[in-house]
Biopython code that builds the backbone (N, CA, C, O; Angstrom):
import numpy as np
from Bio.PDB.StructureBuilder import StructureBuilder

atoms = [
    (1, "MET", "N", (-9.715, 18.364, -0.465)),
    (1, "MET", "CA", (-9.682, 17.423, -0.891)),
    (1, "MET", "C", (-9.126, 17.062, -2.185)),
    (1, "MET", "O", (-9.462, 17.679, -3.196)),
    (2, "HIS", "N", (-8.223, 16.015, -2.221)),
    (2, "HIS", "CA", (-7.588, 15.876, -3.843)),
    (2, "HIS", "C", (-8.691, 15.398, -4.461)),
    (2, "HIS", "O", (-9.219, 16.240, -5.188)),
    (3, "ASN", "N", (-9.257, 14.288, -4.428)),
    (3, "ASN", "CA", (-10.512, 13.854, -5.016)),
    (3, "ASN", "C", (-10.951, 12.450, -4.661)),
    (3, "ASN", "O", (-10.221, 11.781, -3.930)),
    (4, "GLU", "N", (-11.968, 12.006, -5.074)),
    (4, "GLU", "CA", (-12.367, 10.883, -3.990)),
    (4, "GLU", "C", (-11.945, 9.966, -4.097)),
    (4, "GLU", "O", (-12.753, 9.044, -4.207)),
    (5, "ALA", "N", (-10.622, 9.645, -4.130)),
    (5, "ALA", "CA", (-9.570, 8.613, -4.326)),
    (5, "ALA", "C", (-9.407, 7.962, -2.978)),
    (5, "ALA", "O", (-9.190, 8.651, -1.981)),
    (6, "MET", "N", (-9.523, 6.435, -2.915)),
    (6, "MET", "CA", (-9.186, 6.272, -1.460)),
    (6, "MET", "C", (-7.970, 5.411, -1.437)),
    (6, "MET", "O", (-8.002, 4.449, -2.204)),
    (7, "ILE", "N", (-6.632, 5.609, -0.521)),
    (7, "ILE", "CA", (-5.721, 5.234, -0.217)),
    (7, "ILE", "C", (-5.861, 4.262, 0.963)),
    (7, "ILE", "O", (-6.467, 4.543, 1.997)),
    (8, "ALA", "N", (-5.291, 3.174, 0.734)),
    (8, "ALA", "CA", (-5.439, 2.084, 1.829)),
    (8, "ALA", "C", (-3.970, 1.665, 2.397)),
    (8, "ALA", "O", (-3.169, 1.172, 1.602)),
    (9, "VAL", "N", (-3.703, 1.804, 3.400)),
    (9, "VAL", "CA", (-2.664, 1.276, 4.084)),
    (9, "VAL", "C", (-2.341, 0.022, 4.804)),
    (9, "VAL", "O", (-2.769, -0.052, 5.956)),
    (10, "VAL", "N", (-1.785, -0.798, 4.419)),
    (10, "VAL", "CA", (-2.070, -2.342, 4.835)),
    (10, "VAL", "C", (-0.379, -2.407, 5.662)),
    (10, "VAL", "O", (0.620, -2.297, 4.951)),
    (11, "ASP", "N", (-0.252, -2.583, 7.104)),
    (11, "ASP", "CA", (0.765, -2.395, 7.886)),
    (11, "ASP", "C", (0.546, -3.311, 9.286)),
    (11, "ASP", "O", (-0.409, -2.952, 9.975)),
    (12, "ASN", "N", (1.137, -4.173, 9.656)),
    (12, "ASN", "CA", (1.207, -4.579, 10.705)),
    (12, "ASN", "C", (1.687, -3.852, 12.355)),
    (12, "ASN", "O", (1.520, -4.069, 13.555)),
    (13, "ASP", "N", (2.328, -2.943, 11.495)),
    (13, "ASP", "CA", (2.924, -2.018, 12.906)),
    (13, "ASP", "C", (1.803, -0.846, 13.143)),
    (13, "ASP", "O", (1.481, -0.193, 12.151)),
    (14, "GLU", "N", (1.386, -0.640, 13.998)),
    (14, "GLU", "CA", (0.659, 0.479, 14.518)),
    (14, "GLU", "C", (0.935, 1.865, 14.199)),
    (14, "GLU", "O", (0.208, 2.747, 13.740)),
    (15, "SER", "N", (2.133, 1.856, 14.541)),
    (15, "SER", "CA", (2.736, 2.935, 14.638)),
    (15, "SER", "C", (2.545, 3.577, 12.986)),
    (15, "SER", "O", (1.768, 4.452, 12.603)),
    (16, "VAL", "N", (3.411, 2.903, 12.319)),
    (16, "VAL", "CA", (3.339, 3.089, 10.955)),
    (16, "VAL", "C", (1.807, 3.536, 10.152)),
    (16, "VAL", "O", (1.653, 4.398, 9.286)),
    (17, "ARG", "N", (0.762, 2.620, 10.779)),
    (17, "ARG", "CA", (-0.491, 3.034, 10.329)),
    (17, "ARG", "C", (-0.788, 4.180, 10.727)),
    (17, "ARG", "O", (-1.295, 4.884, 9.854)),
    (18, "LEU", "N", (-0.635, 4.755, 11.967)),
    (18, "LEU", "CA", (-1.183, 5.853, 12.526)),
    (18, "LEU", "C", (-0.704, 6.977, 11.874)),
    (18, "LEU", "O", (-1.399, 7.940, 11.552)),
    (19, "ALA", "N", (0.860, 6.814, 11.618)),
    (19, "ALA", "CA", (1.513, 8.021, 11.110)),
    (19, "ALA", "C", (1.167, 8.578, 9.802)),
    (19, "ALA", "O", (0.965, 9.755, 9.503)),
    (20, "LEU", "N", (1.124, 7.158, 8.820)),
    (20, "LEU", "CA", (0.675, 7.209, 7.516)),
    (20, "LEU", "C", (-1.026, 7.925, 7.210)),
    (20, "LEU", "O", (-1.239, 8.902, 6.491)),
    (21, "ASP", "N", (-2.128, 7.094, 8.006)),
    (21, "ASP", "CA", (-3.060, 8.103, 8.624)),
    (21, "ASP", "C", (-3.289, 9.655, 8.549)),
    (21, "ASP", "O", (-3.910, 10.475, 7.872)),
    (22, "SER", "N", (-2.389, 9.596, 9.687)),
    (22, "SER", "CA", (-2.239, 11.391, 9.790)),
    (22, "SER", "C", (-1.662, 12.238, 8.466)),
    (22, "SER", "O", (-2.157, 13.218, 7.909)),
    (23, "LEU", "N", (-0.704, 11.662, 8.233)),
    (23, "LEU", "CA", (0.035, 12.295, 7.081)),
    (23, "LEU", "C", (-0.722, 12.730, 5.733)),
    (23, "LEU", "O", (-0.641, 13.729, 5.019)),
    (24, "LEU", "N", (-1.508, 11.532, 5.686)),
    (24, "LEU", "CA", (-2.445, 11.373, 4.200)),
    (24, "LEU", "C", (-3.658, 12.200, 4.383)),
    (24, "LEU", "O", (-3.966, 13.049, 3.547)),
    (25, "ARG", "N", (-4.398, 11.967, 5.511)),
    (25, "ARG", "CA", (-5.417, 12.554, 5.885)),
    (25, "ARG", "C", (-4.996, 14.461, 6.068)),
    (25, "ARG", "O", (-5.879, 15.268, 5.776)),
    (26, "SER", "N", (-4.091, 14.791, 6.389)),
    (26, "SER", "CA", (-3.468, 16.131, 6.793)),
    (26, "SER", "C", (-2.953, 16.606, 5.142)),
    (26, "SER", "O", (-2.735, 17.798, 4.923)),
    (27, "SER", "N", (-2.798, 15.634, 4.105)),
    (27, "SER", "CA", (-2.477, 16.074, 2.967)),
    (27, "SER", "C", (-3.672, 16.180, 2.018)),
    (27, "SER", "O", (-3.569, 16.479, 0.828)),
    (28, "GLY", "N", (-4.864, 15.894, 2.682)),
    (28, "GLY", "CA", (-6.230, 15.961, 1.374)),
    (28, "GLY", "C", (-6.763, 14.368, 1.109)),
    (28, "GLY", "O", (-7.774, 14.139, 0.445)),
    (29, "TYR", "N", (-6.161, 13.592, 1.557)),
    (29, "TYR", "CA", (-6.517, 12.351, 1.053)),
    (29, "TYR", "C", (-7.369, 11.445, 1.762)),
    (29, "TYR", "O", (-7.093, 11.491, 2.960)),
    (30, "THR", "N", (-8.527, 10.436, 1.443)),
    (30, "THR", "CA", (-9.181, 9.319, 2.338)),
    (30, "THR", "C", (-8.065, 8.678, 2.388)),
    (30, "THR", "O", (-7.025, 8.683, 1.729)),
    (31, "VAL", "N", (-8.484, 8.094, 3.336)),
    (31, "VAL", "CA", (-7.497, 6.663, 3.845)),
    (31, "VAL", "C", (-8.360, 5.604, 4.511)),
    (31, "VAL", "O", (-9.384, 5.830, 5.155)),
    (32, "ARG", "N", (-7.772, 4.338, 4.255)),
    (32, "ARG", "CA", (-8.148, 3.219, 5.349)),
    (32, "ARG", "C", (-6.701, 2.523, 5.675)),
    (32, "ARG", "O", (-5.739, 2.388, 4.919)),
    (33, "THR", "N", (-6.837, 2.163, 6.909)),
    (33, "THR", "CA", (-5.661, 1.342, 7.359)),
    (33, "THR", "C", (-6.448, -0.280, 7.885)),
    (33, "THR", "O", (-7.524, -0.519, 8.434)),
    (34, "TYR", "N", (-5.464, -1.051, 7.468)),
    (34, "TYR", "CA", (-5.843, -2.281, 7.936)),
    (34, "TYR", "C", (-4.217, -2.667, 8.409)),
    (34, "TYR", "O", (-3.091, -2.303, 8.069)),
    (35, "SER", "N", (-4.848, -3.686, 9.461)),
    (35, "SER", "CA", (-3.648, -4.283, 9.878)),
    (35, "SER", "C", (-2.769, -5.390, 9.347)),
    (35, "SER", "O", (-1.679, -5.608, 9.878)),
    (36, "GLY", "N", (-3.162, -6.035, 8.412)),
    (36, "GLY", "CA", (-2.842, -7.033, 8.098)),
    (36, "GLY", "C", (-3.308, -7.690, 6.618)),
    (36, "GLY", "O", (-4.533, -7.753, 6.516)),
    (37, "THR", "N", (-2.668, -8.120, 5.616)),
    (37, "THR", "CA", (-3.051, -8.760, 4.381)),
    (37, "THR", "C", (-4.680, -9.438, 4.510)),
    (37, "THR", "O", (-5.721, -9.046, 3.983)),
    (38, "HIS", "N", (-4.466, -10.424, 5.289)),
    (38, "HIS", "CA", (-6.137, -10.929, 5.578)),
    (38, "HIS", "C", (-7.600, -10.193, 6.102)),
    (38, "HIS", "O", (-8.784, -10.525, 6.046)),
    (39, "GLU", "N", (-6.920, -9.114, 6.593)),
    (39, "GLU", "CA", (-8.042, -8.089, 7.197)),
    (39, "GLU", "C", (-8.320, -7.141, 5.933)),
    (39, "GLU", "O", (-9.450, -6.733, 5.663)),
    (40, "TYR", "N", (-7.015, -6.789, 5.080)),
    (40, "TYR", "CA", (-7.651, -5.979, 3.943)),
    (40, "TYR", "C", (-8.085, -6.941, 2.859)),
    (40, "TYR", "O", (-8.896, -6.319, 2.172)),
    (41, "LEU", "N", (-7.924, -8.198, 2.367)),
    (41, "LEU", "CA", (-8.385, -9.176, 1.531)),
    (41, "LEU", "C", (-9.860, -9.446, 1.336)),
    (41, "LEU", "O", (-10.673, -9.628, 0.430)),
    (42, "ASN", "N", (-9.771, -9.365, 2.888)),
    (42, "ASN", "CA", (-11.532, -9.914, 3.458)),
    (42, "ASN", "C", (-12.144, -8.706, 3.482)),
    (42, "ASN", "O", (-13.165, -8.771, 4.166)),
    (43, "SER", "N", (-11.928, -7.508, 2.971)),
    (43, "SER", "CA", (-12.666, -6.476, 3.391)),
    (43, "SER", "C", (-13.153, -5.873, 1.812)),
    (43, "SER", "O", (-12.844, -6.366, 0.727)),
    (44, "ASP", "N", (-13.839, -4.898, 2.013)),
    (44, "ASP", "CA", (-14.206, -4.043, 0.835)),
    (44, "ASP", "C", (-13.087, -3.549, -0.073)),
    (44, "ASP", "O", (-13.054, -3.594, -1.303)),
    (45, "GLY", "N", (-12.175, -3.067, 0.776)),
    (45, "GLY", "CA", (-10.880, -2.531, 0.617)),
    (45, "GLY", "C", (-10.074, -2.777, -0.631)),
    (45, "GLY", "O", (-9.210, -1.900, -0.668)),
    (46, "PRO", "N", (-9.972, -3.564, -1.649)),
    (46, "PRO", "CA", (-9.925, -3.918, -2.807)),
    (46, "PRO", "C", (-10.843, -3.626, -3.744)),
    (46, "PRO", "O", (-10.558, -4.017, -4.876)),
    (47, "LEU", "N", (-11.689, -3.150, -3.632)),
    (47, "LEU", "CA", (-12.709, -2.886, -4.388)),
    (47, "LEU", "C", (-12.825, -1.371, -4.526)),
    (47, "LEU", "O", (-13.152, -0.855, -5.594)),
    (48, "ILE", "N", (-12.652, -0.929, -3.833)),
    (48, "ILE", "CA", (-12.405, 0.632, -3.323)),
    (48, "ILE", "C", (-11.212, 1.609, -3.544)),
    (48, "ILE", "O", (-11.306, 2.831, -3.657)),
    (49, "THR", "N", (-9.989, 0.805, -3.591)),
    (49, "THR", "CA", (-8.665, 1.254, -3.547)),
    (49, "THR", "C", (-8.187, 2.092, -4.559)),
    (49, "THR", "O", (-8.215, 1.470, -5.620)),
    (50, "SER", "N", (-7.699, 3.389, -4.720)),
    (50, "SER", "CA", (-6.950, 3.892, -5.781)),
    (50, "SER", "C", (-5.606, 3.673, -5.744)),
    (50, "SER", "O", (-4.979, 3.290, -6.731)),
    (51, "CYS", "N", (-5.045, 3.919, -4.523)),
    (51, "CYS", "CA", (-3.887, 3.434, -4.310)),
    (51, "CYS", "C", (-3.426, 2.732, -3.278)),
    (51, "CYS", "O", (-3.894, 3.180, -2.231)),
    (52, "LEU", "N", (-2.606, 1.691, -3.089)),
    (52, "LEU", "CA", (-2.653, 0.762, -2.026)),
    (52, "LEU", "C", (-0.790, 1.115, -1.276)),
    (52, "LEU", "O", (0.112, 1.177, -2.111)),
    (53, "ILE", "N", (-0.504, 1.263, -0.111)),
    (53, "ILE", "CA", (0.435, 1.550, 0.360)),
    (53, "ILE", "C", (0.844, 0.487, 1.395)),
    (53, "ILE", "O", (0.399, 0.589, 2.539)),
    (54, "CYS", "N", (1.784, -0.677, 1.015)),
    (54, "CYS", "CA", (1.717, -1.953, 1.731)),
    (54, "CYS", "C", (3.146, -2.477, 2.233)),
    (54, "CYS", "O", (4.156, -2.639, 1.548)),
    (55, "ASP", "N", (2.996, -2.670, 3.421)),
    (55, "ASP", "CA", (4.612, -3.365, 3.871)),
    (55, "ASP", "C", (4.646, -4.616, 3.174)),
    (55, "ASP", "O", (3.704, -5.189, 2.626)),
    (56, "ILE", "N", (6.099, -5.047, 3.279)),
    (56, "ILE", "CA", (6.681, -6.120, 2.639)),
    (56, "ILE", "C", (6.159, -7.284, 3.767)),
    (56, "ILE", "O", (5.208, -8.045, 3.590)),
    (57, "GLN", "N", (6.795, -7.239, 4.645)),
    (57, "GLN", "CA", (7.077, -8.120, 5.868)),
    (57, "GLN", "C", (6.080, -7.931, 7.049)),
    (57, "GLN", "O", (6.279, -7.173, 7.998)),
    (58, "MET", "N", (4.687, -8.929, 6.823)),
    (58, "MET", "CA", (4.096, -9.399, 7.788)),
    (58, "MET", "C", (3.651, -10.571, 8.135)),
    (58, "MET", "O", (3.902, -11.462, 7.323)),
    (59, "PRO", "N", (3.033, -10.893, 9.136)),
    (59, "PRO", "CA", (3.316, -12.337, 9.790)),
    (59, "PRO", "C", (2.639, -13.207, 9.346)),
    (59, "PRO", "O", (3.123, -14.339, 9.363)),
    (60, "GLU", "N", (1.111, -12.986, 8.719)),
    (60, "GLU", "CA", (0.344, -13.895, 8.154)),
    (60, "GLU", "C", (0.423, -14.135, 6.661)),
    (60, "GLU", "O", (-0.030, -15.175, 6.184)),
    (61, "MET", "N", (1.007, -13.168, 5.884)),
    (61, "MET", "CA", (1.307, -13.175, 4.311)),
    (61, "MET", "C", (1.903, -11.711, 4.096)),
    (61, "MET", "O", (1.468, -10.617, 4.458)),
    (62, "ASP", "N", (3.050, -12.065, 3.381)),
    (62, "ASP", "CA", (3.932, -10.596, 2.853)),
    (62, "ASP", "C", (2.989, -10.210, 1.542)),
    (62, "ASP", "O", (2.287, -10.807, 0.726)),
    (63, "GLY", "N", (3.413, -8.802, 1.847)),
    (63, "GLY", "CA", (2.733, -7.835, 1.019)),
    (63, "GLY", "C", (2.605, -8.150, -0.646)),
    (63, "GLY", "O", (1.635, -7.956, -1.379)),
    (64, "ILE", "N", (3.968, -8.720, -0.978)),
    (64, "ILE", "CA", (3.954, -9.008, -2.320)),
    (64, "ILE", "C", (3.222, -10.269, -2.738)),
    (64, "ILE", "O", (2.847, -10.391, -3.904)),
    (65, "THR", "N", (3.014, -11.168, -1.873)),
    (65, "THR", "CA", (2.041, -12.139, -2.161)),
    (65, "THR", "C", (0.228, -11.762, -2.136)),
    (65, "THR", "O", (-0.839, -12.236, -2.527)),
    (66, "MET", "N", (0.705, -10.740, -1.489)),
    (66, "MET", "CA", (-0.795, -10.247, -1.658)),
    (66, "MET", "C", (-1.310, -9.507, -2.787)),
    (66, "MET", "O", (-2.397, -9.534, -3.364)),
    (67, "HIS", "N", (-0.300, -8.870, -2.946)),
    (67, "HIS", "CA", (-0.371, -7.990, -4.283)),
    (67, "HIS", "C", (-0.573, -9.056, -5.678)),
    (67, "HIS", "O", (-1.302, -8.863, -6.651)),
    (68, "GLU", "N", (0.292, -10.175, -5.415)),
    (68, "GLU", "CA", (-0.302, -11.271, -6.471)),
    (68, "GLU", "C", (-1.450, -11.917, -6.156)),
    (68, "GLU", "O", (-1.979, -12.346, -7.181)),
    (69, "GLU", "N", (-2.027, -12.155, -5.226)),
    (69, "GLU", "CA", (-3.368, -12.906, -5.072)),
    (69, "GLU", "C", (-4.171, -11.516, -5.654)),
    (69, "GLU", "O", (-4.910, -11.709, -6.620)),
    (70, "LEU", "N", (-4.075, -10.218, -5.157)),
    (70, "LEU", "CA", (-5.037, -9.653, -5.911)),
    (70, "LEU", "C", (-5.032, -9.412, -7.288)),
    (70, "LEU", "O", (-5.947, -8.799, -7.838)),
    (71, "ALA", "N", (-3.839, -9.958, -8.016)),
    (71, "ALA", "CA", (-3.780, -9.955, -9.192)),
    (71, "ALA", "C", (-4.538, -11.148, -9.924)),
    (71, "ALA", "O", (-4.983, -11.098, -11.071)),
    (72, "ALA", "N", (-4.609, -12.293, -9.002)),
    (72, "ALA", "CA", (-5.086, -13.341, -9.271)),
    (72, "ALA", "C", (-6.702, -13.200, -9.397)),
    (72, "ALA", "O", (-7.367, -13.872, -10.185)),
    (73, "ARG", "N", (-7.178, -12.337, -8.603)),
    (73, "ARG", "CA", (-8.511, -12.307, -8.543)),
    (73, "ARG", "C", (-9.134, -10.937, -9.844)),
    (73, "ARG", "O", (-10.224, -10.424, -10.094)),
    (74, "GLY", "N", (-8.097, -10.835, -10.240)),
    (74, "GLY", "CA", (-8.312, -9.627, -11.466)),
    (74, "GLY", "C", (-8.260, -8.226, -11.007)),
    (74, "GLY", "O", (-8.602, -7.323, -11.771)),
    (75, "MET", "N", (-7.911, -8.023, -9.978)),
    (75, "MET", "CA", (-7.756, -6.345, -9.412)),
    (75, "MET", "C", (-6.188, -6.074, -9.530)),
    (75, "MET", "O", (-5.409, -6.467, -8.662)),
    (76, "HIS", "N", (-5.879, -5.541, -10.393)),
    (76, "HIS", "CA", (-4.454, -4.516, -10.254)),
    (76, "HIS", "C", (-4.668, -3.300, -9.835)),
    (76, "HIS", "O", (-5.202, -2.517, -10.621)),
    (77, "ILE", "N", (-4.308, -2.861, -8.514)),
    (77, "ILE", "CA", (-4.342, -1.865, -7.620)),
    (77, "ILE", "C", (-2.941, -1.440, -7.714)),
    (77, "ILE", "O", (-2.034, -2.180, -7.331)),
    (78, "PRO", "N", (-2.684, -0.026, -8.315)),
    (78, "PRO", "CA", (-1.287, 0.387, -8.016)),
    (78, "PRO", "C", (-0.628, 0.421, -6.665)),
    (78, "PRO", "O", (-1.180, 0.855, -5.655)),
    (79, "VAL", "N", (0.636, -0.085, -6.719)),
    (79, "VAL", "CA", (0.564, -0.530, -4.862)),
    (79, "VAL", "C", (2.560, 0.312, -4.902)),
    (79, "VAL", "O", (3.446, 0.271, -5.757)),
    (80, "ILE", "N", (2.471, 0.967, -3.507)),
    (80, "ILE", "CA", (3.504, 1.303, -2.974)),
    (80, "ILE", "C", (3.833, 0.371, -2.229)),
    (80, "ILE", "O", (2.986, -0.034, -1.433)),
    (81, "PHE", "N", (5.435, -0.381, -2.265)),
    (81, "PHE", "CA", (5.730, -1.082, -0.866)),
    (81, "PHE", "C", (6.635, -0.432, 0.031)),
    (81, "PHE", "O", (7.537, 0.324, -0.330)),
    (82, "ILE", "N", (6.387, -0.726, 1.134)),
    (82, "ILE", "CA", (7.162, -0.054, 1.888)),
    (82, "ILE", "C", (7.999, -1.076, 2.816)),
    (82, "ILE", "O", (7.292, -2.055, 3.056)),
    (83, "THR", "N", (9.068, -1.156, 3.320)),
    (83, "THR", "CA", (9.763, -2.145, 4.503)),
    (83, "THR", "C", (10.631, -1.727, 5.131)),
    (83, "THR", "O", (11.261, -0.775, 4.669)),
    (84, "GLY", "N", (11.012, -2.317, 6.503)),
    (84, "GLY", "CA", (12.115, -2.352, 7.191)),
    (84, "GLY", "C", (13.232, -3.009, 6.773)),
    (84, "GLY", "O", (14.381, -2.688, 7.076)),
    (85, "ASN", "N", (12.832, -4.159, 5.904)),
    (85, "ASN", "CA", (14.146, -5.110, 5.420)),
    (85, "ASN", "C", (14.131, -5.001, 3.562)),
    (85, "ASN", "O", (13.665, -5.780, 2.731)),
    (86, "PRO", "N", (14.736, -3.898, 3.429)),
    (86, "PRO", "CA", (15.134, -3.735, 2.037)),
    (86, "PRO", "C", (15.351, -5.201, 1.310)),
    (86, "PRO", "O", (14.889, -5.478, 0.203)),
    (87, "SER", "N", (16.225, -6.185, 2.220)),
    (87, "SER", "CA", (16.691, -7.247, 1.112)),
    (87, "SER", "C", (15.458, -8.568, 1.240)),
    (87, "SER", "O", (15.659, -9.768, 1.053)),
    (88, "ALA", "N", (14.414, -8.022, 1.543)),
    (88, "ALA", "CA", (12.884, -8.604, 1.583)),
    (88, "ALA", "C", (12.397, -8.209, 0.385)),
    (88, "ALA", "O", (11.332, -8.800, 0.207)),
    (89, "GLN", "N", (12.619, -7.603, -0.390)),
    (89, "GLN", "CA", (11.867, -6.895, -1.902)),
    (89, "GLN", "C", (12.096, -7.500, -2.701)),
    (89, "GLN", "O", (13.271, -7.799, -2.917)),
    (90, "ARG", "N", (11.056, -7.959, -3.513)),
    (90, "ARG", "CA", (11.451, -8.970, -4.758)),
    (90, "ARG", "C", (10.148, -8.504, -5.664)),
    (90, "ARG", "O", (9.090, -8.075, -5.203)),
    (91, "MET", "N", (10.426, -8.661, -6.861)),
    (91, "MET", "CA", (9.401, -8.200, -7.817)),
    (91, "MET", "C", (8.275, -9.380, -7.723)),
    (91, "MET", "O", (8.407, -10.594, -7.564)),
    (92, "PRO", "N", (7.227, -8.637, -7.868)),
    (92, "PRO", "CA", (6.076, -9.728, -7.912)),
    (92, "PRO", "C", (5.972, -10.636, -9.680)),
    (92, "PRO", "O", (6.544, -10.302, -10.717)),
    (93, "GLY", "N", (4.896, -11.994, -9.407)),
    (93, "GLY", "CA", (5.001, -12.602, -10.499)),
    (93, "GLY", "C", (4.388, -12.102, -11.772)),
    (93, "GLY", "O", (3.537, -11.237, -11.567)),
    (94, "PRO", "N", (4.526, -12.318, -12.657)),
    (94, "PRO", "CA", (4.250, -11.220, -14.101)),
    (94, "PRO", "C", (2.663, -11.071, -14.018)),
    (94, "PRO", "O", (2.091, -10.099, -14.511)),
    (95, "GLN", "N", (2.050, -12.013, -13.417)),
    (95, "GLN", "CA", (0.361, -11.975, -13.575)),
    (95, "GLN", "C", (0.074, -10.108, -12.299)),
    (95, "GLN", "O", (-0.973, -9.461, -12.334)),
    (96, "ALA", "N", (0.834, -9.876, -11.740)),
    (96, "ALA", "CA", (0.922, -8.543, -10.888)),
    (96, "ALA", "C", (1.605, -7.310, -11.418)),
    (96, "ALA", "O", (2.751, -7.342, -11.866)),
    (97, "MET", "N", (0.814, -6.143, -11.348)),
    (97, "MET", "CA", (1.418, -4.800, -12.061)),
    (97, "MET", "C", (2.833, -4.523, -11.377)),
    (97, "MET", "O", (2.912, -4.628, -10.153)),
    (98, "LYS", "N", (3.735, -4.239, -11.985)),
    (98, "LYS", "CA", (4.855, -4.054, -11.450)),
    (98, "LYS", "C", (4.545, -2.696, -10.284)),
    (98, "LYS", "O", (3.755, -1.790, -10.549)),
    (99, "PRO", "N", (5.235, -2.768, -9.143)),
    (99, "PRO", "CA", (5.042, -1.516, -8.051)),
    (99, "PRO", "C", (5.131, -0.463, -8.436)),
    (99, "PRO", "O", (5.800, -0.258, -9.448)),
    (100, "ILE", "N", (4.535, 0.509, -7.815)),
    (100, "ILE", "CA", (4.998, 2.174, -8.414)),
    (100, "ILE", "C", (6.236, 2.449, -7.530)),
    (100, "ILE", "O", (6.717, 3.544, -7.820)),
    (101, "ALA", "N", (6.782, 1.930, -6.731)),
    (101, "ALA", "CA", (7.913, 2.214, -5.775)),
    (101, "ALA", "C", (8.127, 0.997, -4.718)),
    (101, "ALA", "O", (7.284, 0.222, -4.268)),
    (102, "PHE", "N", (9.736, 1.087, -4.428)),
    (102, "PHE", "CA", (9.592, 0.342, -3.034)),
    (102, "PHE", "C", (10.347, 1.495, -2.011)),
    (102, "PHE", "O", (11.358, 2.106, -2.357)),
    (103, "PHE", "N", (9.811, 1.639, -0.969)),
    (103, "PHE", "CA", (10.639, 2.593, -0.269)),
    (103, "PHE", "C", (10.935, 1.911, 1.092)),
    (103, "PHE", "O", (10.112, 1.331, 1.800)),
    (104, "PRO", "N", (12.603, 2.129, 1.392)),
    (104, "PRO", "CA", (12.638, 1.635, 2.703)),
    (104, "PRO", "C", (12.415, 2.458, 4.235)),
    (104, "PRO", "O", (12.418, 3.683, 4.354)),
    (105, "LYS", "N", (12.250, 1.601, 5.205)),
    (105, "LYS", "CA", (11.763, 2.462, 6.275)),
    (105, "LYS", "C", (13.042, 3.030, 6.917)),
    (105, "LYS", "O", (13.956, 2.207, 6.861)),
    (106, "PRO", "N", (13.397, 4.239, 7.535)),
    (106, "PRO", "CA", (12.326, 5.551, 6.902)),
    (106, "PRO", "C", (12.195, 5.833, 5.737)),
    (106, "PRO", "O", (13.134, 5.557, 4.990)),
    (107, "PHE", "N", (10.967, 6.491, 5.173)),
    (107, "PHE", "CA", (11.012, 7.024, 3.888)),
    (107, "PHE", "C", (10.922, 8.463, 3.790)),
    (107, "PHE", "O", (10.340, 9.049, 4.703)),
    (108, "SER", "N", (11.498, 9.254, 2.645)),
    (108, "SER", "CA", (10.930, 10.625, 2.563)),
    (108, "SER", "C", (9.673, 10.601, 2.495)),
    (108, "SER", "O", (9.167, 9.721, 1.798)),
    (109, "ILE", "N", (8.924, 11.433, 3.105)),
    (109, "ILE", "CA", (7.561, 11.969, 2.588)),
    (109, "ILE", "C", (7.237, 12.217, 1.720)),
    (109, "ILE", "O", (6.316, 11.607, 1.177)),
    (110, "GLU", "N", (8.018, 13.523, 1.033)),
    (110, "GLU", "CA", (7.942, 14.166, 0.054)),
    (110, "GLU", "C", (8.025, 13.156, -1.361)),
    (110, "GLU", "O", (7.561, 13.494, -2.449)),
    (111, "LYS", "N", (8.578, 12.116, -1.145)),
    (111, "LYS", "CA", (8.959, 10.909, -2.118)),
    (111, "LYS", "C", (7.596, 10.515, -2.297)),
    (111, "LYS", "O", (6.935, 10.636, -3.328)),
    (112, "LEU", "N", (7.157, 9.930, -0.968)),
    (112, "LEU", "CA", (5.767, 8.875, -1.117)),
    (112, "LEU", "C", (4.704, 10.086, -1.635)),
    (112, "LEU", "O", (3.947, 9.897, -2.587)),
    (113, "LEU", "N", (4.735, 10.926, -1.133)),
    (113, "LEU", "CA", (3.604, 12.127, -1.785)),
    (113, "LEU", "C", (3.747, 12.202, -3.161)),
    (113, "LEU", "O", (2.756, 12.245, -3.890)),
    (114, "ALA", "N", (4.774, 12.219, -3.552)),
    (114, "ALA", "CA", (5.058, 12.177, -5.379)),
    (114, "ALA", "C", (4.643, 11.008, -5.982)),
    (114, "ALA", "O", (3.997, 11.109, -7.025)),
    (115, "CYS", "N", (4.913, 9.803, -5.482)),
    (115, "CYS", "CA", (4.487, 8.849, -5.997)),
    (115, "CYS", "C", (3.135, 8.749, -6.072)),
    (115, "CYS", "O", (2.698, 8.451, -7.183)),
    (116, "ILE", "N", (2.174, 8.954, -4.996)),
    (116, "ILE", "CA", (0.627, 9.094, -4.644)),
    (116, "ILE", "C", (0.234, 9.738, -5.752)),
    (116, "ILE", "O", (-0.498, 9.249, -6.611)),
    (117, "GLU", "N", (0.798, 11.065, -5.770)),
    (117, "GLU", "CA", (0.010, 11.920, -6.876)),
    (117, "GLU", "C", (0.145, 11.748, -8.189)),
    (117, "GLU", "O", (-0.553, 12.302, -9.038)),
    (118, "LYS", "N", (1.360, 10.709, -8.468)),
    (118, "LYS", "CA", (1.830, 9.962, -9.857)),
    (118, "LYS", "C", (0.564, 9.161, -10.112)),
    (118, "LYS", "O", (-0.236, 9.520, -10.977)),
    (119, "VAL", "N", (0.390, 8.167, -9.426)),
    (119, "VAL", "CA", (-0.675, 7.224, -9.341)),
    (119, "VAL", "C", (-2.185, 7.915, -9.544)),
    (119, "VAL", "O", (-2.810, 7.296, -10.406)),
    (120, "LEU", "N", (-2.698, 8.680, -9.158)),
    (120, "LEU", "CA", (-4.006, 9.347, -8.777)),
    (120, "LEU", "C", (-4.101, 10.713, -9.855)),
    (120, "LEU", "O", (-5.060, 11.483, -9.914)),
    (121, "SER", "N", (-2.781, 10.793, -10.723)),
    (121, "SER", "CA", (-3.119, 11.591, -11.755)),
    (121, "SER", "C", (-3.192, 10.980, -12.923)),
    (121, "SER", "O", (-3.493, 11.615, -13.934)),
]
sb = StructureBuilder()
sb.init_structure("model")
sb.init_model(0)
sb.init_chain("A")
sb.init_seg("    ")
for serial, (resi, resn, name, xyz) in enumerate(atoms, 1):
    if name == "N":
        sb.init_residue(resn, " ", resi, " ")
    sb.init_atom(name, np.array(xyz, "f"), 0.0, 1.0, " ", f" {name:<3s}", serial, name[0])
structure = sb.get_structure()
């Protein structure tokens, strides 16, 4: 195991959640997956997340808005955004931390793992 850090994956696409869960666990990380922003926000996830990997476009609330909501609650979690639509990305408002990275789907596993290592080191 890398450490006790927990990585949260929020994506409404089950295949993406399963793939990232498998990849991250096989790389030695503790992982929790969430099917949407409300599921994540209404769980204990924000309290225990060390790094958040979040889709931008989701039906109930986009990932950037969720990141801003977390900041409004005083929770500044390092986030890596992933998206199937790169034109959907925008910078969060000034109260939220700048994202670590934006990755278009499909993305480089090596680059994603390098970003996670940077966050956790």
